[in-house]
C-alpha positions, 0 to 999 in steps of 0.5 A: 193073269196069275195072282201076285202071291201064291193062293190055294184052292180046295176042290173035290174030285169025282168019286172022292169026299176028301178036299184036295188042295191045289195051287192057283196058277192063273185066274180070270173072271171066267175061269182058273188054271190050277196045279194039282198032284193028280189027274182030273177028268175033263168035262166034269163040274167040280165044287171049288173054294178059292182062297187068296194068299192072305186068307182074308177072302174066299169064294165058292164056285163051280168049275167045269174042267176043260183041260188036264195036262201033265206038268213039270214035277209030276203035277197036273195043270187043270184049266176050267171055266166058272159057272159064273163070272167073278166080279172085279171086286172078287178078282181084286182080292187075289191081286193084292 
């Protein structure tokens, strides 16, 4: 389910130290779909920090990348599975 408003995510790609900003495209308790400006290798685990649109809540979690596909406008769609399920309370913070 997509968040009701635009939300961002910070992640660090392998071989880099500078956090990259991504848009949260789709979010569930098991994983997330992100839009980023560069490709990401599948199979890697990335530290991510998800932030809701109001910037009133954030959650740090590891994400295992299971797909990366070119998207519209030169962006890439990255889909991944969390290292643990998000709680209902955590998900709700992204839906308001």
